[in-house]
Backbone bond lengths (Angstrom), bond angles and torsions (degrees), N, CA, C in turn:
res aa  C-N    CA-C-N  psi(-1)  N-CA   C-N-CA  omega(-1)  CA-C   N-CA-C  phi
1 M - - - 1.459 - - 1.525 109.47 -
2 K 1.317 116.42 139.21 1.457 120.06 176.77 1.516 109.42 -141.41
3 T 1.324 115.71 154.48 1.457 122.36 179.69 1.521 108.99 -115.22
4 E 1.338 115.53 133.71 1.458 120.86 179.11 1.523 109.44 -130.13
5 R 1.306 116.23 164.55 1.458 122.32 -180.00 1.517 109.90 -118.86
6 V 1.334 116.14 138.34 1.459 120.75 173.68 1.522 108.16 -70.15
7 A 1.312 117.02 130.70 1.465 121.93 -175.66 1.524 111.71 -54.29
8 D 1.325 115.38 135.71 1.466 123.59 174.98 1.520 113.13 64.57
9 T 1.335 118.00 23.51 1.466 122.44 176.07 1.528 108.64 -138.87
10 D 1.346 115.82 173.85 1.464 120.50 173.23 1.530 110.88 -98.82
11 V 1.328 117.31 10.29 1.463 121.92 -176.69 1.526 109.66 -80.50
12 R 1.312 115.48 118.73 1.463 121.38 176.26 1.523 109.29 -112.83
13 Y 1.308 115.77 149.57 1.463 120.00 -179.93 1.517 110.00 -140.07
14 R 1.329 115.03 147.87 1.469 121.87 179.64 1.522 109.65 -99.32
15 R 1.315 116.14 140.75 1.463 122.35 179.98 1.525 109.06 -121.59
16 T 1.335 115.58 127.46 1.461 121.77 179.16 1.517 108.96 -129.04
17 G 1.324 117.38 130.87 1.456 120.79 179.97 1.513 111.71 89.71
18 D 1.330 114.48 -176.68 1.463 120.31 -176.84 1.521 108.51 -151.03
19 G 1.326 116.74 127.81 1.452 119.22 179.60 1.507 111.87 179.98
20 D 1.325 115.39 174.12 1.461 121.53 -178.13 1.521 112.90 -82.80
21 L 1.339 117.02 -13.72 1.463 121.30 -179.62 1.524 108.88 -111.82
22 A 1.330 116.22 122.79 1.464 120.77 176.29 1.526 109.26 -89.82
23 V 1.312 116.27 136.24 1.463 122.30 175.21 1.522 106.40 -117.40
24 V 1.327 116.12 109.22 1.460 121.95 -172.14 1.526 109.04 -105.81
25 F 1.328 116.55 126.11 1.461 123.38 -173.80 1.527 110.09 -107.15
26 V 1.350 116.29 131.60 1.464 122.28 -178.70 1.526 108.63 -120.47
27 H 1.323 116.71 118.43 1.467 121.54 -174.06 1.521 112.43 -77.06
28 G 1.333 115.38 172.56 1.449 122.05 -177.91 1.524 113.65 -104.94
29 F 1.316 115.15 -168.81 1.469 125.45 -176.69 1.531 110.93 -57.90
30 L 1.330 116.50 129.24 1.464 125.15 177.78 1.524 113.92 70.30
31 D 1.328 118.03 0.04 1.459 121.66 -176.37 1.529 110.91 -98.67
32 D 1.330 115.55 -175.40 1.456 121.60 177.15 1.523 109.33 -143.09
33 Q 1.323 116.28 178.52 1.461 120.59 -175.28 1.530 113.00 -64.55
34 Y 1.330 117.02 -25.29 1.467 120.03 -177.26 1.530 112.24 -74.70
35 A 1.325 116.78 -11.37 1.463 120.27 176.93 1.525 111.97 -63.89
36 W 1.333 117.02 -15.03 1.470 121.09 -179.76 1.525 112.96 -90.41
37 D 1.310 118.64 -6.73 1.464 119.95 -170.39 1.525 113.04 -63.08
38 R 1.338 117.62 -38.63 1.471 119.93 179.90 1.524 110.79 -62.00
39 L 1.324 117.13 -39.35 1.461 121.08 179.45 1.527 110.94 -71.81
40 I 1.316 117.15 -47.94 1.463 120.91 -176.91 1.524 111.04 -58.14
41 S 1.314 117.03 -39.60 1.465 120.25 -177.43 1.520 112.67 -67.36
42 R 1.336 117.46 -14.49 1.461 121.36 -178.36 1.527 113.36 -102.84
43 L 1.307 118.67 -3.71 1.460 121.14 178.10 1.524 110.09 -73.57
44 T 1.335 115.61 141.38 1.469 120.44 -177.44 1.521 113.25 -120.00
45 T 1.322 118.56 -2.10 1.461 121.00 -179.35 1.528 110.42 -64.07
46 P 1.338 118.18 126.25 1.469 119.69 178.01 1.529 110.83 -76.86
47 G 1.319 116.03 160.74 1.456 120.88 172.54 1.506 115.26 72.77
48 I 1.354 117.05 28.48 1.465 119.91 177.39 1.525 109.91 -122.32
49 E 1.318 114.90 151.11 1.458 121.64 171.15 1.518 107.91 -117.73
50 C 1.329 117.90 122.45 1.458 122.56 -178.75 1.524 109.74 -93.03
51 V 1.332 115.60 133.89 1.462 121.67 -173.17 1.523 109.05 -131.00
52 T 1.327 116.83 131.87 1.462 121.38 177.92 1.520 109.82 -128.06
53 L 1.338 115.67 156.66 1.462 121.39 177.34 1.513 109.19 -150.74
54 D 1.326 116.22 158.82 1.458 122.65 171.28 1.521 108.89 -97.01
55 L 1.329 116.64 131.90 1.456 121.12 174.99 1.527 110.03 -75.53
56 A 1.316 116.23 161.30 1.465 121.74 -178.83 1.524 110.57 -55.65
57 G 1.326 116.37 131.79 1.454 121.90 178.45 1.509 114.54 87.24
58 C 1.343 117.34 -1.32 1.464 121.43 -172.82 1.527 110.81 -123.28
59 G 1.336 115.65 155.60 1.453 121.34 172.64 1.515 112.78 54.81
60 D 1.326 116.09 -129.72 1.461 121.10 -179.34 1.524 112.48 -71.03
61 R 1.334 117.35 -5.91 1.470 121.45 179.53 1.528 110.74 -112.69
62 D 1.342 116.65 31.71 1.460 119.31 -176.00 1.526 113.27 -69.86
63 A 1.327 118.18 -14.21 1.463 120.75 178.89 1.524 113.04 -92.40
64 V 1.328 117.40 -3.12 1.462 121.42 -176.70 1.531 110.26 -70.59
65 E 1.315 115.97 135.21 1.466 121.44 178.34 1.528 110.75 -71.18
66 G 1.366 115.46 160.23 1.446 121.20 177.77 1.526 111.80 -71.12
67 P 1.341 117.23 -174.33 1.467 125.33 9.15 1.523 112.80 -73.92
68 Y 1.337 114.60 157.38 1.453 121.58 176.92 1.529 107.49 -118.27
69 D 1.314 115.85 85.82 1.460 119.69 -177.00 1.523 110.07 -145.76
70 Y 1.342 115.77 172.32 1.459 120.01 -174.80 1.521 112.91 -60.30
71 D 1.319 118.01 -38.77 1.465 119.22 -179.03 1.528 110.89 -65.28
72 R 1.322 117.43 -41.50 1.474 121.05 176.92 1.528 109.99 -62.89
73 F 1.324 116.65 -47.45 1.462 120.09 -177.92 1.531 111.52 -63.80
74 A 1.334 116.55 -42.05 1.466 119.93 179.98 1.521 111.12 -67.44
75 D 1.318 116.92 -34.01 1.465 119.69 176.49 1.525 110.51 -64.93
76 E 1.334 116.84 -42.96 1.462 120.11 -179.28 1.525 111.61 -65.94
77 A 1.332 116.36 -49.93 1.466 119.11 179.38 1.522 110.65 -64.06
78 G 1.328 116.77 -35.71 1.459 120.64 178.21 1.517 112.30 -65.21
79 R 1.320 117.32 -36.25 1.464 120.56 177.09 1.526 111.01 -64.77
80 V 1.328 116.11 -35.82 1.466 119.37 176.15 1.523 110.00 -65.42
81 V 1.328 116.84 -47.23 1.463 121.16 178.46 1.526 110.47 -57.88
82 D 1.314 116.89 -43.69 1.467 120.30 -179.00 1.527 111.51 -66.76
83 A 1.328 116.86 -35.70 1.461 119.80 178.64 1.524 111.20 -65.63
84 L 1.330 116.86 -30.58 1.463 120.61 179.34 1.525 111.20 -72.16
85 G 1.342 116.33 -36.05 1.456 121.11 172.82 1.510 115.68 64.77
86 R 1.319 117.90 38.66 1.465 120.35 -178.91 1.522 109.23 -150.60
87 P 1.344 118.08 169.43 1.466 119.95 175.21 1.531 110.26 -57.17
88 F 1.334 115.83 149.72 1.463 119.02 -174.47 1.527 111.42 -145.96
89 V 1.315 114.38 156.54 1.460 124.46 165.41 1.522 106.10 -118.47
90 L 1.320 116.62 136.34 1.457 121.16 178.58 1.522 109.63 -106.27
91 V 1.323 115.91 136.69 1.458 122.90 177.83 1.519 107.47 -121.88
92 G 1.327 117.70 121.02 1.453 120.69 -178.41 1.508 112.00 -128.87
93 H 1.328 116.19 144.41 1.463 121.83 178.33 1.522 110.23 -111.56
94 S 1.332 116.61 130.81 1.457 123.26 174.99 1.527 109.86 55.14
95 M 1.329 119.80 -118.40 1.468 119.52 178.26 1.524 111.14 -66.39
96 G 1.339 117.27 -25.24 1.461 120.41 176.06 1.511 112.53 -63.50
97 A 1.337 117.18 -24.79 1.460 120.70 175.94 1.522 110.63 -66.19
98 A 1.332 116.70 -39.01 1.462 120.30 176.97 1.526 110.80 -65.37
99 V 1.329 116.49 -41.48 1.463 120.48 176.52 1.523 110.19 -60.58
100 A 1.331 116.48 -45.01 1.465 121.04 -179.28 1.522 111.21 -59.29
101 E 1.331 117.32 -42.22 1.463 119.71 179.25 1.524 111.45 -61.83
102 L 1.326 117.04 -44.76 1.464 120.05 -179.54 1.526 111.16 -60.60
103 V 1.326 116.72 -41.25 1.464 120.46 -179.81 1.522 110.52 -65.00
104 A 1.331 116.90 -47.05 1.465 120.81 -178.21 1.523 111.30 -64.63
105 A 1.334 116.86 -40.93 1.461 120.60 -177.09 1.523 112.04 -63.46
106 R 1.314 117.31 -27.32 1.461 121.44 -178.75 1.525 112.86 -88.18
107 R 1.347 116.89 -2.78 1.468 121.07 -178.64 1.525 110.19 -137.56
108 P 1.320 117.54 57.17 1.473 119.90 -173.54 1.516 113.91 -62.58
109 E 1.325 117.51 -25.68 1.465 119.73 -176.61 1.528 112.24 -70.59
110 R 1.333 117.98 -20.65 1.471 120.02 -178.89 1.518 113.54 -118.65
111 A 1.334 117.48 -11.33 1.467 120.79 -178.89 1.523 110.21 -74.35
112 R 1.316 116.73 122.75 1.464 121.85 -178.43 1.520 112.84 -107.73
113 G 1.330 117.29 -4.28 1.453 118.69 177.91 1.514 111.87 162.89
114 L 1.334 114.23 164.57 1.458 122.75 177.90 1.520 108.90 -129.06
115 A 1.319 116.89 137.00 1.461 122.18 168.77 1.524 107.10 -119.20
116 L 1.321 116.35 117.43 1.459 122.61 -175.44 1.525 108.33 -111.12
117 V 1.328 116.72 110.89 1.462 122.43 -176.43 1.524 108.99 -98.16
118 T 1.330 116.31 119.56 1.470 123.27 -175.26 1.533 110.73 38.44
119 P 1.334 116.51 61.27 1.469 120.56 -171.60 1.523 112.82 -78.35
120 V 1.325 116.28 141.62 1.460 119.92 167.05 1.523 107.68 -87.17
121 P 1.332 118.35 152.56 1.466 120.38 -179.97 1.527 111.52 -62.92
122 L 1.319 116.25 138.08 1.456 120.20 176.18 1.524 110.77 -59.88
123 A 1.319 117.72 -29.81 1.461 121.67 179.47 1.523 112.75 -74.45
124 G 1.329 117.31 -8.90 1.460 121.16 178.67 1.512 113.02 107.65
125 V 1.327 114.97 157.21 1.467 121.40 178.91 1.521 110.73 -87.69
126 H 1.317 116.88 -33.96 1.471 124.32 176.42 1.528 112.49 59.87
127 L 1.343 115.21 48.46 1.452 119.50 171.22 1.527 109.29 -69.20
128 P 1.326 118.07 143.55 1.469 119.69 175.17 1.528 110.34 -67.23
129 D 1.328 116.13 165.99 1.462 121.34 -173.79 1.516 112.84 -53.29
130 E 1.331 116.87 -43.32 1.460 119.27 -175.63 1.525 112.76 -69.48
131 M 1.344 117.36 -18.54 1.466 120.81 179.47 1.525 112.44 -96.62
132 I 1.321 117.90 -30.43 1.467 119.42 178.97 1.526 111.23 -82.06
133 E 1.326 118.14 -25.86 1.463 120.52 -175.79 1.532 113.45 -58.22
134 P 1.352 120.20 -40.92 1.470 118.33 176.89 1.524 113.09 -59.00
135 F 1.330 118.25 -34.16 1.463 121.14 176.60 1.528 110.73 -71.91
136 R 1.327 116.34 -41.47 1.464 120.59 -179.45 1.527 111.74 -63.67
137 S 1.327 116.60 -25.64 1.466 122.05 -173.71 1.523 113.83 -95.05
138 L 1.327 118.05 10.91 1.465 120.84 -174.38 1.529 114.20 -81.44
139 G 1.312 118.42 -7.70 1.459 120.47 -178.71 1.518 112.15 -59.53
140 G 1.330 117.73 123.04 1.453 122.65 179.78 1.509 115.36 76.31
141 D 1.326 117.84 0.20 1.469 122.70 -176.42 1.525 109.72 -101.29
142 A 1.334 116.79 89.26 1.465 120.67 -177.23 1.524 111.46 -63.43
143 D 1.327 117.54 -42.12 1.463 120.13 -179.44 1.525 110.88 -64.97
144 G 1.330 116.53 -41.03 1.457 120.02 178.65 1.513 111.97 -64.64
145 Q 1.319 116.77 -41.20 1.462 120.24 179.09 1.526 111.00 -66.38
146 R 1.321 116.67 -40.60 1.464 119.39 177.12 1.530 110.21 -62.54
147 G 1.324 115.90 -42.19 1.457 119.80 -179.54 1.517 112.79 -61.86
148 I 1.331 117.32 -43.06 1.463 121.26 178.39 1.522 110.41 -63.20
149 R 1.314 117.12 -44.29 1.469 120.53 -179.47 1.527 110.98 -64.29
150 E 1.312 116.92 -41.20 1.465 119.54 179.47 1.526 111.11 -68.72
151 Q 1.319 116.56 -37.92 1.462 120.61 -179.16 1.522 112.14 -65.88
152 L 1.330 117.45 -36.86 1.464 121.36 -172.53 1.527 113.45 -100.67
153 S 1.328 117.59 6.93 1.464 120.42 179.41 1.517 110.18 -118.43
154 A 1.342 114.79 165.95 1.461 120.84 178.65 1.516 112.22 -117.69
155 A 1.326 117.85 -27.13 1.467 120.54 -174.19 1.527 110.46 -151.99
156 F 1.327 116.98 50.99 1.462 120.87 -178.15 1.528 109.59 -72.00
157 P 1.333 119.41 120.79 1.466 120.37 176.12 1.529 110.43 -59.46
158 E 1.318 116.71 131.89 1.462 120.91 -171.71 1.526 112.54 -59.14
159 A 1.325 117.11 -42.71 1.466 119.43 -177.95 1.524 111.40 -64.23
160 E 1.320 117.08 -39.65 1.467 120.05 179.69 1.517 110.57 -73.02
161 L 1.328 117.56 -34.26 1.460 120.75 174.54 1.527 109.84 -60.08
162 D 1.321 116.81 -47.83 1.464 120.61 179.12 1.531 110.89 -60.52
163 R 1.327 117.00 -42.15 1.457 120.62 -177.91 1.519 111.64 -64.36
164 L 1.339 116.57 -45.12 1.459 120.02 -177.79 1.528 111.66 -69.97
165 V 1.323 117.63 -34.35 1.463 119.62 175.21 1.527 109.66 -63.62
166 A 1.328 116.86 -42.71 1.464 120.34 178.48 1.523 111.32 -63.35
167 T 1.333 116.26 -38.29 1.466 120.47 178.15 1.523 111.12 -68.91
168 G 1.325 116.21 -48.60 1.454 120.96 -175.77 1.512 113.98 -64.40
169 R 1.329 117.31 -32.43 1.466 119.55 -177.15 1.524 111.91 -67.36
170 H 1.332 117.36 -19.86 1.464 120.85 -179.85 1.530 112.70 -84.96
171 M 1.321 116.88 -8.50 1.463 118.49 176.06 1.524 110.20 -65.81
172 R 1.313 116.66 141.65 1.453 120.84 -179.00 1.525 109.87 -69.73
173 P 1.334 117.96 138.58 1.466 120.22 -178.79 1.520 113.33 -53.94
174 E 1.342 117.60 -37.82 1.464 119.12 -179.59 1.525 111.54 -67.51
175 A 1.331 117.12 -31.45 1.461 120.16 176.65 1.523 110.57 -70.62
176 V 1.328 116.86 -43.04 1.468 120.25 179.02 1.521 110.45 -60.67
177 R 1.325 117.14 -44.75 1.469 120.09 179.04 1.523 111.01 -60.60
178 A 1.313 116.91 -47.22 1.467 120.48 -177.04 1.523 111.50 -65.95
179 I 1.329 117.30 -39.57 1.463 119.67 -178.87 1.519 110.65 -69.65
180 A 1.330 117.81 -38.67 1.467 119.90 174.96 1.527 110.53 -61.24
181 D 1.327 116.93 -42.89 1.465 119.95 176.99 1.521 111.00 -62.90
182 C 1.325 116.86 -35.20 1.465 121.49 179.99 1.520 110.72 -59.26
183 W 1.348 117.67 -55.47 1.469 118.14 -176.73 1.518 112.94 -74.81
184 N 1.321 116.51 -20.84 1.462 117.92 177.20 1.527 111.19 -77.65
185 T 1.323 117.07 -40.79 1.469 121.74 -179.23 1.524 111.85 -77.57
186 G 1.333 116.92 -39.12 1.458 120.49 178.17 1.514 113.33 86.70
187 H 1.339 114.22 -171.19 1.466 122.81 -177.05 1.525 108.64 -125.87
188 P 1.337 118.36 142.65 1.476 120.21 -177.84 1.521 114.18 -55.79
189 Q 1.332 118.62 -30.38 1.462 119.55 -179.22 1.525 112.31 -65.50
190 G 1.312 116.82 -18.56 1.454 119.70 178.17 1.511 114.46 -72.78
191 E 1.326 116.64 -9.89 1.464 120.30 -179.40 1.524 112.65 -83.70
192 R 1.327 117.68 -3.61 1.462 120.67 -179.68 1.527 109.54 -134.11
193 P 1.335 117.52 169.19 1.467 119.44 179.05 1.519 111.38 -54.94
194 S 1.320 115.58 146.70 1.459 119.84 -177.82 1.521 111.20 -64.99
195 A 1.325 115.56 143.48 1.462 120.73 174.81 1.525 111.63 -79.48
196 H 1.319 117.12 -7.83 1.466 120.65 175.30 1.517 108.81 -84.50
197 A 1.327 116.46 117.85 1.465 121.02 -175.73 1.522 113.17 -102.29
198 G 1.312 118.06 -1.04 1.456 121.34 -177.40 1.512 112.77 -83.47
199 P 1.340 116.72 -175.33 1.465 121.09 -178.12 1.522 111.93 -66.07
200 V 1.324 114.76 144.12 1.463 122.01 -179.51 1.523 108.83 -131.76
201 L 1.310 116.33 128.14 1.461 123.10 173.79 1.520 107.92 -109.50
202 I 1.338 116.42 122.04 1.461 121.49 177.45 1.524 108.27 -110.68
203 L 1.323 116.57 123.80 1.461 122.02 179.25 1.522 109.11 -117.83
204 R 1.337 115.79 114.75 1.467 120.60 179.74 1.519 109.88 -113.74
205 G 1.323 116.24 132.20 1.452 120.05 175.02 1.519 110.11 -65.69
206 E 1.315 116.10 127.92 1.461 121.45 -176.42 1.525 111.99 -58.06
207 R 1.328 116.59 -28.81 1.468 121.13 -177.44 1.530 112.29 -110.25
208 D 1.313 115.71 25.21 1.465 121.12 176.56 1.519 108.88 -81.03
209 G 1.328 116.48 112.96 1.450 120.33 179.40 1.511 113.81 -85.44
210 F 1.322 117.67 -0.91 1.461 121.31 -179.94 1.520 110.78 -101.33
211 V 1.324 117.05 -59.90 1.469 120.88 174.08 1.525 106.66 -88.63
212 T 1.314 115.37 94.04 1.459 121.32 -174.71 1.528 111.19 -84.03
213 E 1.328 115.44 166.63 1.464 119.73 176.85 1.520 110.72 -61.11
214 D 1.335 117.07 -39.43 1.465 120.09 178.79 1.528 111.08 -63.41
215 M 1.326 117.35 -39.41 1.460 120.25 178.40 1.524 110.79 -61.40
216 V 1.321 116.33 -44.60 1.460 120.50 179.29 1.522 110.74 -64.11
217 D 1.335 116.54 -46.55 1.465 120.92 -177.30 1.522 112.66 -65.45
218 D 1.323 116.78 -37.79 1.465 120.52 -172.32 1.528 113.58 -90.95
219 A 1.330 117.19 -35.33 1.463 119.79 -169.36 1.521 114.56 -113.97
220 I 1.326 118.02 -9.90 1.463 119.47 -174.95 1.522 111.85 -121.86
221 V 1.323 118.12 -58.43 1.471 121.14 -177.30 1.527 112.89 -53.39
222 P 1.351 120.34 -46.39 1.469 119.54 -175.05 1.528 114.67 -63.59
223 R 1.312 118.34 -15.34 1.464 120.29 -177.19 1.524 112.63 -82.35
224 F 1.325 117.53 -10.56 1.462 121.26 -177.05 1.522 110.60 -114.96
225 T 1.330 115.95 160.00 1.468 120.21 -175.69 1.515 113.62 -106.20
226 A 1.329 118.45 -15.17 1.471 120.76 -176.68 1.521 108.64 -137.96
227 V 1.320 116.30 82.17 1.461 122.25 -167.19 1.520 112.15 -116.21
228 T 1.319 116.12 137.03 1.457 122.95 163.56 1.526 106.90 -120.03
229 A 1.317 117.26 120.60 1.463 122.17 -179.56 1.521 109.48 -108.47
230 V 1.319 116.62 126.73 1.460 123.03 -174.62 1.525 109.78 -120.84
231 S 1.319 115.73 135.55 1.459 121.63 173.05 1.524 108.48 -99.33
232 V 1.327 117.59 121.08 1.463 122.72 -176.75 1.524 109.20 -95.66
233 A 1.324 116.70 114.74 1.460 121.98 -176.94 1.527 111.19 -67.22
234 E 1.342 115.23 148.78 1.469 122.36 176.90 1.525 112.40 54.97
235 A 1.324 114.90 38.86 1.465 120.26 177.54 1.515 109.37 -138.21
236 G 1.324 115.30 146.73 1.444 121.68 173.92 1.518 110.38 -107.41
237 H 1.334 116.31 -132.68 1.461 120.29 -172.13 1.527 113.24 -74.91
238 W 1.331 117.66 -19.45 1.472 120.81 -179.82 1.524 109.10 -110.23
239 A 1.315 116.93 59.06 1.466 121.42 -174.77 1.522 111.87 -57.89
240 H 1.326 117.84 -35.43 1.468 121.45 -178.49 1.524 112.58 -68.04
241 I 1.321 117.18 -20.00 1.462 121.88 176.15 1.527 110.51 -98.56
242 E 1.329 116.41 -43.94 1.461 121.13 -175.94 1.529 112.84 -68.66
243 Q 1.317 116.48 -38.49 1.470 121.71 -179.07 1.528 108.65 -133.82
244 A 1.318 115.33 61.89 1.466 120.58 -173.54 1.523 112.27 -60.18
245 A 1.324 118.15 -39.56 1.467 120.45 -177.73 1.518 111.20 -65.51
246 H 1.338 117.49 -42.04 1.463 120.39 179.63 1.526 110.82 -65.49
247 V 1.317 116.35 -44.33 1.464 120.02 179.20 1.524 110.22 -63.99
248 A 1.319 117.60 -39.14 1.466 120.96 179.11 1.521 111.54 -61.16
249 T 1.321 117.27 -38.61 1.467 120.59 179.15 1.522 110.82 -59.81
250 H 1.321 116.94 -45.75 1.467 120.65 -179.85 1.525 111.33 -69.87
251 L 1.318 116.99 -39.72 1.460 119.70 179.68 1.525 110.77 -66.92
252 D 1.323 117.78 -37.57 1.466 120.52 176.97 1.528 111.18 -58.61
253 R 1.318 117.40 -37.37 1.473 120.19 178.28 1.521 110.73 -64.04
254 L 1.326 116.94 -43.11 1.466 120.02 177.85 1.525 110.31 -63.17
255 L 1.309 117.22 -42.69 1.464 121.03 -178.65 1.518 111.60 -67.33
256 A 1.329 116.83 -37.84 1.467 119.62 176.98 1.520 110.51 -62.71
257 G 1.333 116.73 -40.03 1.456 120.59 177.30 1.513 112.36 -65.55
258 A 1.334 116.50 -36.71 1.464 120.04 177.80 1.520 111.09 -65.03
259 H 1.315 116.85 -32.22 1.462 121.07 176.36 1.527 111.60 -71.51
260 R 1.332 116.49 -37.65 1.466 120.29 -171.99 1.513 113.00 -70.40
261 T 1.323 116.31 -38.01 1.460 117.97 -173.36 1.514 111.21 -152.22
262 D 1.321 116.09 150.47 1.453 121.75 174.14 1.515 111.57 -99.21
263 S 1.333 117.30 -2.19 1.458 120.71 -179.56 1.515 110.17 -82.19
264 L 1.330 116.45 155.01 1.454 121.70 -179.17 1.518 110.02 -79.27
265 P 1.339 118.05 138.48 1.455 120.85 177.15 1.512 111.24 -77.08
266 D 1.317 115.04 165.65 1.451 118.93 172.12 1.514 108.89 -65.44
267 A 1.331 116.27 145.42 1.458 120.17 178.99 1.514 109.61 -62.51
268 N 1.336 114.91 138.24 1.463 119.18 175.99 1.504 108.84 -159.41
269 T 1.294 115.78 152.77 1.449 121.87 174.13 1.506 107.86 -133.83
270 S 1.324 117.06 126.46 1.452 120.73 179.27 1.511 109.38 -137.52
271 R 1.335 116.98 163.10 1.453 120.88 -179.66 1.512 111.61 -132.04
272 P 1.334 118.72 68.04 1.452 119.00 173.68 1.519 110.22 -68.84
273 Q 1.325 116.90 158.96 1.454 121.46 176.38 1.518 109.15 -92.79
274 G 1.327 117.10 136.75 1.452 121.38 179.98 1.517 111.99 -96.39
């Protein structure tokens, strides 16, 4: 494993493995790049390099000033992808899924696929004020963050729960508020079909009370042309942590397909059980 920095920025990224296909992971709200480690360690596809980064205001970059919005996040993740200079698959969790889509859509010549784990709609969730305010107010609130994670998960490993709560509590309150507003308000590109035409794997935790099946069916699946939607059993909003082995199995299939061909598959939507 090695850590590198994007030239002329404070963006650092970790590289694990060696291969012609880069797999770039984008974390979600209150999380950090290390939230992907359980999943990465279970991948078996040969010839891949796994890459993680912290978004502005998060993880090891919690002191970074704003703005904290989708365009900033997509620019940062996109700079990492460009620094790698090779074909890539993007994997995003929750709001990170929206960031991943924006990055892939702007680089169609090298994007080989998207894996969206419990994704929020790029167009936004649009919770009313009384429902978004508890999320906006989580900055520095370790008990509140633990409560949200416990409420929206089914099998969160205790050690990782403790680690992420410790990480999330150090985020600045103004960053937490802005990032919550970001995923709640959404991005204008989410109002139209996705510009990413390649294969898309959507993994939703079967017991996720936030990203519901209806949300996926109505606001996410119809925007793509080549979709496989998977329901992950005994998982909530952090399916990649709660059921890392199951998610790895599905992601390995997407990665194997990215290795086999650069051509676009026929459009399809299926719902296997994970």
